[in-house]
C-alpha positions in Angstrom: -62.3 -35.5 32.0 -64.5 -33.2 29.9 -67.9 -34.1 28.5 -66.3 -34.6 25.1 -63.7 -37.0 26.4 -66.5 -39.0 28.2 -68.4 -39.3 24.9 -65.3 -40.6 23.0 -64.5 -44.2 23.1 -61.0 -45.2 24.3 -59.4 -45.8 20.9 -60.6 -42.5 19.4 -59.3 -40.6 22.5 -55.8 -42.3 22.1 -55.9 -41.5 18.4 -56.8 -37.9 19.0 -54.0 -37.5 21.6 -51.6 -39.2 19.1 -52.6 -36.7 16.4 -52.2 -33.8 18.8 -48.7 -35.1 19.7 -47.8 -35.5 16.0 -49.1 -32.0 15.2 -47.1 -30.6 18.1 -44.0 -32.4 16.9 -44.5 -31.0 13.4 -45.0 -27.5 14.8 -41.9 -27.9 17.1 -39.9 -29.1 14.1 -41.1 -26.1 12.0 -40.3 -23.7 14.8 -36.8 -25.3 15.4 -36.1 -25.0 11.6 -37.1 -21.3 11.8 -35.0 -20.8 14.9 -32.0 -22.4 13.1 -32.6 -20.2 10.1 -32.8 -17.1 12.3 -29.6 -18.1 14.1 -27.7 -18.7 10.8 -28.9 -15.4 9.5 -27.9 -13.6 12.7 -24.4 -15.3 12.6 -24.0 -14.3 9.0 -25.1 -10.7 9.8 -22.7 -10.6 12.7 -19.8 -11.9 10.6 -20.7 -9.4 7.9 -20.7 -6.6 10.4 -17.3 -7.7 11.8 -15.9 -7.7 8.3 -17.3 -4.3 7.6 -15.7 -2.9 10.8 -12.4 -4.5 9.9 -12.6 -3.0 6.3 -13.5 0.4 7.8 -10.5 0.3 10.2 -8.2 -0.7 7.3 -9.5 2.1 5.1 -9.2 4.6 7.9 -5.5 3.5 8.4 -4.9 3.7 4.7 -6.5 7.2 4.6 -4.3 8.4 7.4 -1.2 6.8 5.8 -1.9 8.5 2.4 -3.5 11.7 3.6 -0.2 13.6 3.2 0.7 12.0 -0.2 -0.6 15.0 -2.1 1.5 17.4 -0.1 4.5 15.2 -0.5 4.0 14.9 -4.3 3.9 18.7 -4.4 7.3 18.9 -2.5 9.1 16.5 -4.9 9.7 19.2 -7.6 11.5 21.2 -4.9 13.8 18.2 -4.4 14.3 18.1 -8.1 15.2 21.8 -8.2 17.8 21.2 -5.5 19.3 18.3 -7.6 19.4 20.5 -10.7 20.9 23.4 -8.9 23.7 21.3 -7.4 24.5 19.8 -10.8 25.3 23.3 -12.0 27.7 24.1 -9.2 31.2 24.4 -10.5 34.2 23.0 -8.7 35.4 26.5 -7.8 32.2 27.4 -6.0 31.8 24.0 -4.2 33.1 25.3 -0.9 31.0 28.4 -0.7 29.1 28.6 2.6 25.8 29.5 1.0 26.0 26.4 -1.3 26.7 24.3 1.8 23.8 25.9 3.5 21.5 24.9 0.7 22.8 21.3 0.8 22.0 21.3 4.5 18.5 22.5 3.7 18.1 19.7 1.1 19.3 17.2 3.7 16.8 18.5 6.3 13.9 18.2 3.8 15.0 14.7 2.9 15.2 13.8 6.6 11.7 15.2 7.3 10.3 13.2 4.4 12.1 10.0 5.5 10.6 10.4 9.0 7.2 10.2 7.3 8.0 7.1 5.3 9.2 8.6 2.0 12.2 6.8 0.4 14.1 7.4 -2.8 13.9 4.5 -5.3 17.4 3.3 -6.2 17.4 2.3 -9.9 20.8 2.7 -11.6 22.3 -0.7 -12.2 18.9 -2.4 -11.5 16.9 -4.5 -14.0 14.3 -2.3 -15.7 10.8 -2.9 -14.1 7.9 -1.2 -15.9 5.8 -1.3 -12.8 8.4 0.9 -10.9 10.4 2.7 -13.6 9.4 5.0 -16.4 11.6 4.6 -19.4 12.3 7.9 -21.2 15.2 6.9 -23.4 17.5 4.0 -24.4 21.3 4.2 -24.4 24.3 2.1 -24.9 24.6 -0.4 -22.1 23.5 -3.9 -20.9 20.1 -4.7 -22.4 17.2 -4.3 -19.9 19.3 -2.6 -17.3 18.8 0.9 -16.0 21.9 2.8 -17.0 21.0 6.4 -15.9 18.4 8.2 -13.9 16.8 11.4 -15.5 14.5 12.1 -12.6 14.4 10.5 -9.1 11.4 8.4 -8.0 10.0 8.1 -4.5 7.9 5.7 -2.5 5.7 6.5 0.5 6.1 3.4 2.7 5.4 0.6 0.1 3.3 2.7 -2.3 4.8 4.3 -5.4 4.5 8.1 -5.2 6.4 8.9 -8.4 8.2 6.6 -10.8 11.8 7.4 -11.5 12.4 8.4 -15.1 15.3 6.3 -16.4 17.5 5.5 -19.4 17.4 1.8 -20.3 20.3 -0.1 -21.9 19.7 -1.2 -25.5 22.2 -4.0 -25.5 24.8 -2.5 -27.9 27.5 -2.4 -25.2 28.4 -5.0 -22.7 29.5 -2.8 -19.8 27.9 0.0 -18.0 29.0 3.5 -19.0 31.3 5.1 -16.5 29.8 7.8 -14.3 32.0 10.9 -14.1 32.4 12.0 -10.5 31.1 15.5 -9.9 30.2 17.4 -6.8 26.6 16.3 -7.4 27.4 12.6 -7.5 29.4 13.0 -4.2 26.6 14.9 -2.5 24.1 12.3 -3.8 26.2 9.5 -2.3 26.5 11.4 1.0 22.8 11.9 1.0 22.2 8.2 0.3 24.6 7.1 3.0 23.1 9.5 5.5 19.6 8.1 4.8 20.7 4.5 5.0 22.3 5.2 8.4 19.1 6.9 9.7 17.0 4.0 8.4 
């Protein structure tokens, strides 16, 4: 016992010890509260960091997926040029070897694009959807239905690269207009069948 303890009577010493215990309990409670707050902040920061890493990974994947979209968009007018060129082919020149060679080049280009996730949007006979289709005219046909395609549209995986330009039915006729079979229609059907088989 110290000199001070000897000088204190028994009740005062017990009271001082009790006060010391109470002040220690309060200090312990404050420190526990601080520790809990620090733990919660740390857990929140860890969760935020994990979310940040997941977002970064997702953005990196999206960037890789769409990195070539500009190049692909620049190639789409080439596909349009092929389509226009084949529309102008007469029935007498259909069998020429150089025309068949250009058709094969077109198919090769479509195959390369499809390997990278590019798909043509089918629209004739479908219900007009303004989020996918770009209406450029109205014609006689079932109202709200796409009756003709002016320019093809394409998707890269699930993302719209270019909306197809379409003619929408105005409702003045109940049936779809007949499509005249030409060499272009046959080649388009063959191209479509070939891409469906490869997919």
